[in-house]
PABABA-563929 format. One line per field, with one value per residue (C-alpha): residue number from 1; residue in one letter; x, y, z. Coordinates in Angstrom, 1 decimal. Each point is the difference from the previous one (the first is absolute). Layout:
nr	c(NUM / ...)
rest	c(A / ...)
x	c(X / ...)
y	c(Y / ...)
z	c(Z / ...)
END
This chain:
nr	c(1 / 2 / 3 / 4 / 5 / 6 / 7 / 8 / 9 / 10 / 11 / 12 / 13 / 14 / 15 / 16 / 17 / 18 / 19 / 20 / 21 / 22 / 23 / 24 / 25 / 26 / 27 / 28 / 29 / 30 / 31 / 32 / 33 / 34 / 35 / 36 / 37 / 38 / 39 / 40 / 41 / 42 / 43 / 44 / 45 / 46 / 47 / 48 / 49 / 50 / 51 / 52 / 53 / 54 / 55 / 56 / 57 / 58 / 59 / 60 / 61 / 62 / 63 / 64 / 65 / 66 / 67 / 68 / 69 / 70 / 71 / 72 / 73 / 74 / 75 / 76 / 77 / 78 / 79 / 80 / 81 / 82 / 83 / 84 / 85 / 86 / 87 / 88 / 89 / 90 / 91 / 92 / 93 / 94 / 95 / 96 / 97 / 98 / 99 / 100 / 101 / 102 / 103 / 104 / 105 / 106 / 107 / 108 / 109 / 110 / 111 / 112 / 113 / 114 / 115 / 116 / 117 / 118 / 119 / 120 / 121 / 122 / 123 / 124 / 125 / 126 / 127 / 128 / 129 / 130 / 131 / 132 / 133 / 134 / 135 / 136 / 137 / 138 / 139 / 140 / 141 / 142 / 143 / 144 / 145 / 146 / 147 / 148 / 149 / 150 / 151 / 152 / 153 / 154 / 155 / 156 / 157 / 158 / 159 / 160 / 161 / 162 / 163 / 164 / 165 / 166 / 167 / 168 / 169 / 170 / 171 / 172 / 173 / 174 / 175 / 176 / 177 / 178 / 179 / 180 / 181 / 182 / 183 / 184 / 185 / 186 / 187 / 188 / 189 / 190 / 191 / 192 / 193 / 194 / 195 / 196 / 197 / 198 / 199 / 200 / 201 / 202 / 203 / 204 / 205 / 206 / 207 / 208 / 209 / 210 / 211 / 212 / 213 / 214 / 215 / 216 / 217 / 218 / 219 / 220 / 221 / 222 / 223 / 224 / 225 / 226 / 227 / 228 / 229 / 230 / 231 / 232 / 233 / 234 / 235 / 236 / 237 / 238 / 239 / 240 / 241 / 242 / 243 / 244 / 245 / 246 / 247 / 248 / 249 / 250 / 251 / 252 / 253 / 254 / 255 / 256 / 257 / 258 / 259 / 260 / 261 / 262 / 263 / 264 / 265 / 266 / 267 / 268 / 269 / 270 / 271 / 272 / 273 / 274 / 275 / 276 / 277 / 278 / 279 / 280 / 281 / 282 / 283 / 284 / 285 / 286 / 287 / 288 / 289 / 290 / 291 / 292 / 293 / 294 / 295 / 296 / 297 / 298 / 299 / 300 / 301 / 302 / 303 / 304 / 305 / 306 / 307 / 308 / 309 / 310 / 311 / 312 / 313 / 314 / 315 / 316 / 317 / 318 / 319 / 320 / 321 / 322 / 323 / 324 / 325 / 326 / 327 / 328 / 329 / 330 / 331 / 332 / 333 / 334 / 335 / 336 / 337 / 338 / 339 / 340 / 341 / 342 / 343 / 344 / 345 / 346 / 347 / 348 / 349 / 350 / 351 / 352 / 353 / 354 / 355 / 356 / 357 / 358 / 359 / 360 / 361 / 362 / 363 / 364 / 365 / 366 / 367 / 368 / 369 / 370 / 371 / 372 / 373 / 374 / 375 / 376 / 377 / 378 / 379 / 380 / 381 / 382 / 383 / 384 / 385 / 386 / 387 / 388 / 389 / 390 / 391 / 392 / 393 / 394 / 395 / 396 / 397 / 398 / 399 / 400 / 401 / 402 / 403 / 404 / 405 / 406 / 407 / 408 / 409 / 410 / 411 / 412 / 413)
rest	c(M / G / S / I / G / S / K / D / E / D / D / D / P / L / F / E / E / L / D / D / A / E / E / A / D / A / D / F / N / V / I / S / F / K / T / V / D / E / I / E / K / S / I / V / D / S / P / F / R / A / I / Y / Q / T / N / N / F / L / L / P / Q / I / K / D / V / V / D / E / S / K / T / V / N / L / R / P / E / Y / Q / R / R / S / R / W / T / N / K / Q / K / S / L / L / I / E / S / F / L / L / N / I / P / V / P / P / I / F / L / F / E / G / D / F / A / R / Y / E / V / M / D / G / Q / Q / R / L / L / A / I / R / E / F / F / A / N / Q / F / K / L / S / S / L / G / V / L / A / P / L / V / G / R / T / Y / A / T / L / P / P / R / T / K / R / T / L / E / R / A / S / L / S / A / I / V / L / L / K / E / S / R / A / S / L / R / D / A / N / T / N / R / V / L / E / L / K / K / F / V / F / E / R / L / N / T / G / G / K / K / L / N / A / Q / E / I / R / N / A / V / Y / S / G / V / F / N / D / T / I / I / S / L / T / R / T / S / A / F / T / N / I / W / G / I / P / P / Y / S / A / E / Y / T / E / A / D / Y / E / S / P / E / R / K / K / N / A / L / Y / Q / T / M / G / D / C / Q / I / V / L / R / Y / F / A / L / Q / N / D / K / G / I / K / G / S / M / R / S / I / L / D / K / C / M / E / A / N / L / D / M / T / S / A / Q / G / S / I / I / S / K / Q / F / S / E / R / L / I / F / A / D / A / L / F / D / G / A / P / F / R / L / S / P / G / D / T / E / R / R / S / E / S / M / Y / D / A / V / M / I / A / I / D / R / L / W / A / K / R / N / D / L / A / A / A / K / Q / A / I / Q / A / A / Y / W / A / A / L / D / S / P / E / K / I / E / Q / F / T / G / R / A / N / T / A / A / D / I / R / A / R / I / S / A / M / E / Q / L / F / K / A / C / I / Q / N / A)
x	c(107.2 / -3.1 / -3.0 / -3.7 / -0.3 / 1.6 / -2.3 / 2.3 / 1.8 / 2.8 / 0.7 / -0.2 / 3.0 / -2.6 / -0.2 / 3.7 / 1.1 / 2.0 / 3.6 / 1.9 / 1.6 / -3.3 / -1.5 / 3.0 / -0.3 / -3.6 / 0.9 / 2.1 / -0.9 / 2.6 / 0.7 / 0.8 / 1.9 / -1.7 / -0.3 / -3.4 / -0.3 / 0.8 / -2.6 / -2.7 / 0.9 / -0.3 / -3.6 / -1.0 / 1.5 / -1.3 / -2.1 / -1.8 / -3.0 / -3.4 / -3.1 / -3.1 / -3.6 / -2.2 / -3.5 / -2.7 / -2.4 / -3.2 / 0.0 / -2.9 / 2.1 / 2.9 / -1.9 / -0.9 / 3.6 / 1.5 / -2.5 / 0.6 / 3.3 / 0.6 / 0.6 / 1.8 / 2.2 / 0.2 / 2.3 / -0.3 / 3.6 / 1.3 / 1.0 / -0.4 / -2.2 / -1.1 / -3.3 / -1.6 / -1.9 / -3.7 / 1.0 / 2.3 / -2.7 / -2.6 / 2.2 / 0.5 / -3.8 / -0.3 / 2.6 / -2.0 / -3.2 / 1.9 / 1.5 / 3.5 / 2.6 / 1.0 / 3.3 / -0.3 / 0.4 / 2.6 / -0.8 / 2.4 / -1.3 / 1.5 / -2.0 / -2.2 / -3.0 / 1.1 / 1.5 / 2.0 / -0.4 / 3.5 / -1.1 / -3.4 / -1.1 / -1.3 / -2.0 / -1.7 / -0.8 / -1.5 / -2.2 / -1.1 / -0.8 / -2.0 / -2.2 / -0.5 / -1.1 / 2.8 / 0.9 / -1.6 / 1.5 / 1.9 / 2.4 / -1.1 / 1.7 / -2.6 / -3.1 / -0.6 / -3.7 / 0.8 / 1.8 / -1.5 / -1.5 / 0.6 / -0.3 / -3.6 / -1.0 / 1.4 / -2.5 / -1.1 / 1.9 / 3.1 / -0.1 / -0.3 / 2.9 / 2.1 / -1.1 / 1.1 / 3.5 / 2.8 / 3.5 / 2.8 / 2.1 / 3.3 / 0.5 / 3.4 / -0.6 / 1.4 / 1.7 / 2.3 / 1.6 / 3.8 / 3.0 / 2.6 / 3.2 / 0.3 / 3.4 / 0.3 / -0.7 / 0.4 / -3.4 / -2.2 / -3.3 / -3.2 / -2.4 / -2.4 / 2.8 / 1.6 / -3.2 / -1.1 / 3.2 / -0.4 / -3.6 / 1.2 / 2.7 / -2.3 / -2.8 / -0.1 / 2.7 / -0.3 / 2.7 / 2.6 / -2.0 / -3.2 / 1.9 / 1.6 / -3.4 / -1.2 / 3.2 / 1.0 / -3.4 / 0.1 / 0.2 / 2.8 / -1.9 / -3.2 / 1.9 / 1.3 / -3.5 / -1.5 / 2.7 / -1.0 / -3.5 / 1.1 / -1.0 / 3.7 / 1.0 / -3.0 / 0.4 / 3.7 / -0.3 / -3.3 / -2.1 / -3.8 / -0.5 / -1.6 / -2.8 / 0.7 / -1.3 / 1.4 / -2.9 / -0.7 / -1.1 / 3.6 / 1.3 / -2.5 / 0.7 / -0.1 / 2.3 / 2.6 / -0.1 / 1.1 / 3.0 / 3.2 / 1.7 / -3.0 / -0.9 / 3.5 / 0.6 / 2.8 / -1.2 / 0.9 / 3.4 / 0.7 / -0.7 / 2.1 / 3.0 / 0.3 / 0.3 / 2.2 / 2.5 / 0.2 / 2.9 / 3.0 / 1.4 / -3.2 / 0.5 / 1.5 / -0.8 / -3.0 / -2.9 / -2.2 / 2.2 / 0.3 / -3.8 / -0.5 / 2.5 / -1.7 / -3.3 / 1.5 / 1.9 / -3.2 / -2.3 / -0.2 / -0.7 / -2.4 / -3.0 / 1.9 / 3.0 / -2.3 / -1.5 / 3.5 / 1.2 / -3.3 / 0.4 / 3.6 / -0.7 / -3.0 / 2.1 / 2.7 / -2.3 / -2.0 / 3.3 / 1.3 / -3.3 / 0.3 / 3.8 / -0.9 / -3.2 / -2.4 / 1.8 / 2.9 / 1.9 / -0.3 / 2.6 / -1.2 / -1.3 / -2.6 / -1.4 / -2.4 / -1.6 / 2.7 / 2.3 / 3.2 / 0.6 / 3.7 / -0.3 / -2.4 / 2.6 / 2.6 / -2.1 / -1.7 / 3.1 / 2.0 / -2.7 / -0.1 / 3.8 / -0.2 / -3.2 / 1.7 / 0.7 / -3.4 / -0.5 / 3.2 / -1.2 / -3.3 / 1.8 / 2.2 / -3.1 / 0.6 / 3.7 / -0.8 / -2.5 / 2.5 / 2.7 / -2.3 / -1.0 / 3.6 / 0.9 / -2.7 / 0.3 / 1.1 / -0.7 / 3.6 / -0.3 / -3.2 / 1.6 / 3.0 / -2.1 / -2.7 / 1.5 / -2.0 / 1.0 / -1.2 / 3.3 / 1.1 / 2.8 / -2.4 / -2.4 / 2.7 / 1.4 / -3.3 / -0.8 / 3.5 / -0.2 / -3.3 / 1.2 / 3.1 / -2.2 / -2.1 / 3.0 / 1.6 / -3.1 / -0.3 / 3.7 / -0.4 / -3.3)
y	c(104.3 / -0.2 / 1.7 / 0.2 / -2.3 / -3.0 / -2.8 / -2.6 / 0.6 / -2.3 / 2.3 / 3.3 / 1.5 / 1.6 / -3.4 / -1.1 / 1.0 / -3.0 / 0.0 / -3.2 / -0.1 / 0.2 / -2.7 / -2.2 / 0.6 / -1.1 / -3.3 / -1.2 / -0.7 / 1.4 / -2.5 / 1.5 / -2.5 / 0.6 / -2.5 / -1.5 / 1.9 / 3.3 / -0.7 / -0.8 / 3.0 / 2.3 / -1.3 / 0.2 / 3.4 / 1.6 / 3.1 / -0.5 / -2.1 / 0.1 / -0.1 / -0.7 / -1.3 / -1.7 / 1.2 / -1.2 / 2.4 / -1.1 / 1.5 / 2.4 / 1.4 / 0.7 / 2.7 / 1.7 / -0.2 / 1.3 / 2.8 / 1.1 / 1.7 / 1.0 / -3.7 / -1.5 / 2.1 / -1.6 / 2.7 / -0.5 / 1.2 / -2.4 / -2.8 / -0.2 / 2.1 / -2.7 / -1.3 / -3.5 / -0.7 / -0.9 / -3.6 / -0.1 / 1.6 / -2.5 / -3.0 / 1.1 / 0.2 / -3.5 / -1.3 / 1.2 / -1.7 / -3.2 / 0.1 / 0.0 / 1.3 / 3.6 / 1.3 / 2.3 / 3.7 / 1.8 / 3.1 / 2.2 / 1.8 / 3.4 / 1.4 / -1.8 / -1.4 / 1.7 / -2.1 / 0.2 / -2.7 / -1.5 / -2.9 / -0.8 / 3.4 / -1.4 / -2.7 / 2.6 / 2.3 / -2.8 / -1.1 / 3.5 / 0.7 / -3.1 / 0.5 / 3.6 / -1.4 / 1.7 / -2.8 / -3.1 / -3.4 / -1.2 / -2.7 / -2.5 / -3.4 / -2.0 / 2.0 / 1.2 / 0.5 / 2.9 / 2.0 / 3.4 / 0.2 / 2.6 / -0.7 / 1.4 / -2.4 / -3.2 / -2.8 / 0.2 / -3.2 / 1.0 / 3.4 / -1.6 / -2.3 / 3.0 / 1.9 / -2.9 / -0.1 / 1.6 / 1.4 / -0.4 / 3.0 / -0.2 / 3.2 / 1.1 / 1.7 / 3.3 / -1.6 / -1.9 / 3.2 / -0.3 / 0.4 / -2.3 / 0.6 / -1.8 / -1.8 / 0.2 / 3.7 / 1.4 / 1.6 / 0.4 / -1.5 / 0.7 / -2.9 / 1.3 / 0.4 / -3.3 / -2.0 / 1.8 / -1.0 / -3.6 / -0.1 / 1.0 / -2.5 / -2.4 / 0.1 / 3.0 / 2.1 / 3.7 / 1.9 / 2.1 / 3.3 / -1.7 / -1.4 / 3.4 / 1.5 / -2.3 / -0.4 / 3.6 / 1.7 / 3.5 / 3.7 / -0.6 / -2.8 / 2.0 / 2.9 / -2.2 / -1.3 / 3.5 / 1.2 / -2.7 / 1.5 / 3.5 / 1.1 / 0.7 / -3.5 / -1.8 / 2.1 / -0.9 / -3.7 / -0.6 / -0.9 / 0.8 / 3.1 / 0.1 / 2.2 / 3.1 / -1.9 / -3.5 / -2.4 / -3.7 / 0.5 / 1.0 / -3.2 / -2.0 / 1.8 / -2.7 / 2.0 / 0.6 / -3.7 / -0.9 / 2.2 / -2.0 / 2.6 / 0.5 / -3.6 / -1.0 / 3.1 / 0.8 / 3.7 / 0.1 / -1.6 / 2.7 / 2.7 / -1.8 / -0.2 / 3.8 / 0.1 / -3.0 / 1.3 / 3.6 / -0.8 / -1.3 / -1.7 / -2.1 / -1.5 / -3.3 / -3.6 / -1.0 / 2.2 / -2.0 / 0.5 / 3.7 / 0.4 / -2.1 / 2.0 / 3.2 / -1.2 / -1.2 / 3.3 / 2.0 / -2.1 / 2.7 / 2.9 / 2.6 / 1.5 / 3.3 / -1.7 / -1.9 / 3.3 / 1.4 / -2.9 / -0.2 / 3.7 / -0.7 / -3.0 / 1.7 / 3.2 / -2.0 / -2.3 / 3.0 / 1.7 / -3.2 / -0.2 / 3.7 / -0.4 / -2.7 / 1.6 / -2.5 / -3.1 / -0.8 / -3.2 / -1.3 / -2.1 / 1.0 / 3.4 / -1.7 / -2.0 / 2.2 / -2.8 / -2.0 / 1.2 / -1.4 / -0.4 / 0.2 / 3.4 / 1.1 / -0.8 / 2.0 / 3.0 / 0.4 / -0.4 / 2.3 / 2.7 / -0.5 / 0.5 / 3.1 / 1.4 / 3.3 / 0.5 / -0.9 / 3.4 / -0.6 / -3.5 / 1.4 / 2.6 / -2.7 / -2.3 / -0.2 / -0.8 / -2.6 / -1.8 / 0.0 / -1.4 / -2.5 / -1.5 / 0.1 / -2.2 / -2.5 / 0.1 / -3.7 / -3.3 / -0.1 / 3.5 / -0.9 / -3.1 / 1.9 / 2.8 / -1.9 / -3.5 / -3.2 / -0.8 / 1.7 / -0.2 / 2.9 / 0.8 / 0.1 / 2.2 / 2.5 / 0.1 / 0.9 / 2.7 / 1.5 / 0.0 / 1.9 / 2.5 / 0.7 / 0.3 / 2.6 / 1.9 / 0.1 / 1.5 / 2.7 / 0.9 / 0.2 / 2.0)
z	c(69.9 / 2.2 / -1.4 / 0.3 / -2.9 / 1.8 / 0.7 / 1.6 / 3.2 / -1.1 / -3.0 / 1.9 / 1.9 / 2.3 / 1.7 / -0.5 / 3.5 / 1.2 / -0.8 / -0.7 / 3.4 / 1.8 / -2.1 / 0.6 / 3.8 / -0.1 / -1.5 / 3.0 / 3.6 / 2.2 / 2.8 / 3.4 / 2.1 / 3.4 / 2.8 / 0.7 / 3.3 / -1.8 / -2.6 / 2.5 / 2.2 / -3.0 / -0.6 / 3.7 / 0.6 / -3.2 / 0.7 / -3.3 / 0.6 / -1.8 / 2.1 / -2.0 / 0.2 / -2.6 / -0.7 / -2.3 / -1.8 / -1.7 / -3.5 / 0.6 / 2.9 / -2.4 / -1.8 / 3.2 / 1.3 / -3.2 / -0.4 / 3.6 / -0.9 / 3.6 / 0.8 / -3.0 / -2.3 / -3.4 / -1.2 / -3.8 / -0.6 / 2.7 / -2.2 / -3.8 / -2.3 / -2.3 / 1.0 / -0.3 / -3.2 / 0.1 / -0.6 / 3.0 / 2.2 / -1.3 / 0.6 / 3.6 / 0.5 / -1.6 / 2.5 / 2.9 / -1.5 / -0.4 / 3.4 / -1.4 / 2.5 / -0.6 / 1.4 / 3.1 / -0.3 / 2.2 / 2.0 / 2.0 / 3.1 / -0.5 / 3.0 / 2.4 / -1.9 / -3.2 / -2.7 / -3.3 / -2.7 / -0.6 / -2.2 / -1.5 / -1.3 / -3.2 / 1.7 / 2.3 / -2.8 / -2.1 / 2.9 / 0.7 / -3.7 / -0.5 / 3.1 / -1.2 / -3.4 / -1.9 / -2.3 / -1.6 / 0.2 / -3.1 / -1.2 / 2.7 / -0.3 / 1.9 / 0.8 / -3.6 / 0.5 / 2.3 / -2.8 / -0.4 / 3.5 / 2.6 / 3.8 / -0.1 / -2.8 / 1.5 / 0.8 / 3.7 / 1.0 / -1.8 / 1.6 / 3.5 / -0.8 / -0.8 / 3.1 / 2.2 / -1.5 / 1.9 / -0.5 / 2.5 / 1.1 / 1.8 / 2.0 / 1.1 / 3.2 / 1.1 / 3.0 / -2.3 / -1.5 / 0.1 / -2.2 / -1.5 / -1.8 / -3.3 / 0.0 / -3.8 / -0.5 / 3.5 / -0.4 / 3.1 / -0.8 / 1.9 / 0.4 / -2.6 / -2.6 / 0.8 / -0.2 / -3.2 / -1.7 / 1.1 / -1.2 / -3.4 / -0.6 / -1.8 / -2.5 / -2.4 / 1.5 / 0.4 / -2.0 / 1.9 / -0.1 / 1.2 / 3.0 / 0.7 / -0.1 / 2.8 / 2.0 / 0.1 / 0.5 / 1.4 / -1.1 / -2.5 / -1.7 / 0.0 / -1.6 / -2.8 / -0.7 / 0.0 / -2.5 / -2.4 / -0.1 / -1.1 / -3.5 / -0.9 / 0.8 / -1.6 / -3.2 / -0.4 / 0.7 / -1.9 / 3.0 / -0.1 / 2.1 / 3.5 / 1.1 / 2.1 / 3.1 / 0.2 / 0.5 / -0.1 / -3.6 / -0.8 / 1.5 / -2.0 / -3.3 / -2.7 / -2.3 / 2.7 / 1.1 / -3.5 / 0.2 / 0.5 / 2.2 / 2.2 / 0.3 / 1.2 / 2.1 / -2.5 / 0.2 / 3.7 / -0.7 / -2.5 / 2.5 / 2.6 / -2.4 / 0.1 / 3.8 / 0.2 / -2.5 / 1.2 / 2.3 / -2.0 / 3.1 / 0.3 / -3.5 / 1.2 / -0.9 / -2.1 / -0.9 / 2.2 / 3.0 / -0.8 / -0.1 / 3.2 / 1.9 / -1.0 / 1.2 / 3.3 / 0.5 / -0.3 / 2.2 / 2.7 / -2.4 / 1.3 / -1.9 / -0.2 / -1.6 / -2.4 / -1.2 / -0.6 / -2.1 / -1.9 / -1.0 / -1.0 / -2.2 / -1.7 / -0.8 / -1.6 / -1.9 / -1.4 / -0.9 / -1.8 / -2.0 / -1.1 / -0.8 / -2.5 / -1.3 / 1.7 / -1.1 / 2.5 / 0.7 / -3.6 / -1.9 / -3.5 / -1.2 / -2.1 / 2.9 / 1.9 / 2.0 / 1.8 / 2.8 / 1.3 / 3.8 / -0.7 / -1.6 / 2.7 / 2.6 / -1.9 / -0.9 / 3.4 / 2.1 / -2.3 / 0.3 / 3.8 / 0.2 / -2.2 / 1.5 / 1.0 / -3.7 / -1.2 / -1.7 / -2.0 / -0.9 / -1.2 / -2.1 / -1.6 / -0.7 / -3.8 / 0.4 / 2.7 / -2.3 / -2.9 / 2.3 / 1.5 / -3.4 / -1.2 / 3.0 / -1.1 / -3.8 / -0.4 / 1.8 / 1.1 / 1.6 / 1.7 / 1.4 / 1.2 / 1.5 / 1.7 / 0.5 / 0.5 / 3.5 / 3.2 / 1.7 / 2.2 / -2.5 / -2.9 / 1.9 / 1.0 / -3.6 / -1.6 / 2.6 / -0.3 / -3.8 / 0.1 / 2.5 / -2.1 / -3.1 / 1.7 / 1.4 / -3.5 / -1.5 / 2.7 / -0.6 / -3.7 / 0.1)
END
């Protein structure tokens, strides 16, 4: 079972989203027997063509560009929530001082002369923070005498060396906006989405939810993120609470950055699971494909629709919390800390399906809790009820089992 106590993505079903068939497909290159002329024509006639330019920024300019939010949007939630350590930031500054090549950043021109950072967010933040004297150099491999110094306390010549250093930026221009149909998934990819996925095929890969957060940006994604900040959600899943007005300080919270769910955007994936599993007909394929399809299907959601589903989710989550006396989605009555995503799926969707009978459910609360724990009173029953796989059949089975359990308690009340 996935839980807030998990530390390794490989051991946590929250991240087990690829089914065997999809992994097998990924291991083979499907050869399409086309003629040379057909291949060349497909390339020449393709409407999908990136137009870009390369710019160089002196490092002092970076701080001004980043601070001028009207020009460059860093969007802290755009990629991943985990931030560079002081050591990583320091080594970047050391690289500039040693004239070691630093990979270019990638910007996307969302509107004329307004840009979004697609790749390089951490480099930009590190440069801005150092020139603003927000951290001291540490763990330097070559320039050890500079350890403990801020930008303001650098020797004059060293400071001038840094001020003459530059960072390259590849800017994908607005004129290159186009769409392309992915032959493997049949998804229609906009340029920004397509390039972002390609940029993240190497190095330290983003996990599935981090990619969704960037690729499927919009009202639906923003709604999911806002729901993870509600007190009901953070209390249940053991995430340090947010302030009433979300600020940069909330994003920088040291306590929250240590939380496994927050750090990996697992909290957002938990919220998404509710919306993805609401429609039984949409439970097909692997969990990963179910979640991806839900994000894609809601790309054009309006603000009004976002408000409606936000209210719906919050009502059901608060109801589930009350139904289990402030400790829902557990696998053991003695474990008040950990929650199971599998039981979350079952309880939340069962409540949603029986929402019209919520008063009856509330009246049968004691019977529901007794039946719930009776269904989980042995490892074998836990295995049968929750399952280990995230297959469509397994998901349907646990939701159906919980729905029937609730119905039986209402009938016997």
